[in-house]
C-alpha positions in Angstrom: 102.9 101.0 87.1 100.5 99.0 89.4 101.6 95.6 88.0 105.4 97.0 89.1 105.4 99.4 91.6 106.1 96.4 94.8 108.7 94.9 92.9 110.2 98.3 92.0 109.8 99.3 95.5 111.8 96.0 96.8 114.9 97.7 95.7 114.8 101.0 97.8 116.0 101.8 100.9 113.0 101.8 103.6 111.4 99.5 101.5 113.5 96.6 101.7 111.1 94.7 104.5 107.8 95.3 103.4 108.0 96.9 99.8 103.6 95.7 99.6 103.2 98.8 102.3 103.4 101.0 99.8 99.7 99.5 98.2 98.3 101.0 101.7 99.7 104.3 100.5 98.0 103.8 96.7 94.8 103.2 98.6 94.5 105.8 100.8 95.2 108.5 97.9 92.6 106.4 96.0 90.0 106.9 97.9 89.1 111.0 97.4 90.4 110.6 94.2 87.5 109.8 91.6 85.5 112.6 93.9 88.2 114.6 93.3 89.0 114.9 89.7 85.6 114.4 89.2 85.3 118.3 90.3 88.5 119.3 88.2 86.9 117.4 85.3 83.4 119.6 85.9 86.0 122.9 85.6 87.9 122.0 83.2 86.8 118.8 81.3 87.2 115.6 80.7 89.8 115.3 78.2 92.0 118.4 80.2 91.8 116.9 82.8 93.2 113.3 81.8 95.9 115.3 80.2 96.9 117.0 83.8 96.4 113.0 85.2 98.6 111.2 83.1 101.2 113.7 83.2 101.1 113.0 87.3 101.1 109.1 86.9 104.3 110.1 84.3 106.3 111.8 87.3 104.8 109.3 89.8 106.5 106.6 87.2 110.1 108.6 86.2 110.5 109.6 90.1 110.9 105.4 90.5 113.1 104.9 88.0 115.1 107.9 89.1 115.4 108.3 92.2 115.5 105.4 94.6 114.7 106.7 98.1 111.4 106.3 100.7 110.4 109.8 100.0 109.9 109.6 96.0 108.6 105.8 96.8 105.8 107.6 98.8 105.7 110.2 96.4 105.3 107.8 93.0 102.5 105.6 95.5 100.7 108.5 96.0 100.6 109.7 92.6 99.5 106.4 91.1 96.5 106.1 93.6 95.9 109.7 93.1 95.6 108.9 89.5 94.7 105.5 88.2 91.1 105.7 89.6 90.6 109.2 88.1 91.6 108.3 84.7 89.4 105.0 84.9 86.1 107.2 86.1 87.2 110.3 83.5 87.5 107.7 80.4 84.5 105.5 81.2 82.5 109.3 81.8 84.0 109.9 78.4 82.6 106.8 76.5 79.5 107.3 77.9 79.2 110.7 76.2 80.8 109.7 73.3 79.3 106.4 72.3 76.0 106.8 74.4 74.0 103.9 72.8 77.7 101.6 72.9 78.7 102.8 75.5 78.9 99.6 77.5 80.3 97.4 75.2 83.3 100.0 74.6 83.9 100.7 78.1 83.8 95.9 77.8 86.7 97.0 75.1 88.5 99.2 77.4 88.2 97.0 80.5 89.6 93.7 78.2 92.8 95.5 76.0 93.5 97.3 80.0 93.5 93.7 81.3 95.8 92.7 78.7 98.3 95.6 79.1 98.3 94.1 82.9 
């Protein structure tokens, strides 16, 4: 989603002049996200929190696909910013718990696969 959010928003009314401003919203939402989601994960566990994060990210994508206005663009940007760093943080935490001896290698593989996806 992050790769294409600017391209998607460029056709939305209100974003046509400068769709890259959505990155300001993404960044502002990302700033507190790691701390926020780590606290949620402490209460609910990493897996449940990851499920919530993925569900929220799906909602953000669907907003961009089915609703084309400024509000949906801003909400999608907020949902993306608030979730992608939380997902990354919790995956790293989960890998360190599952494979403590090889966690750096596994995290490297995950980063490689993520890079291919981008």
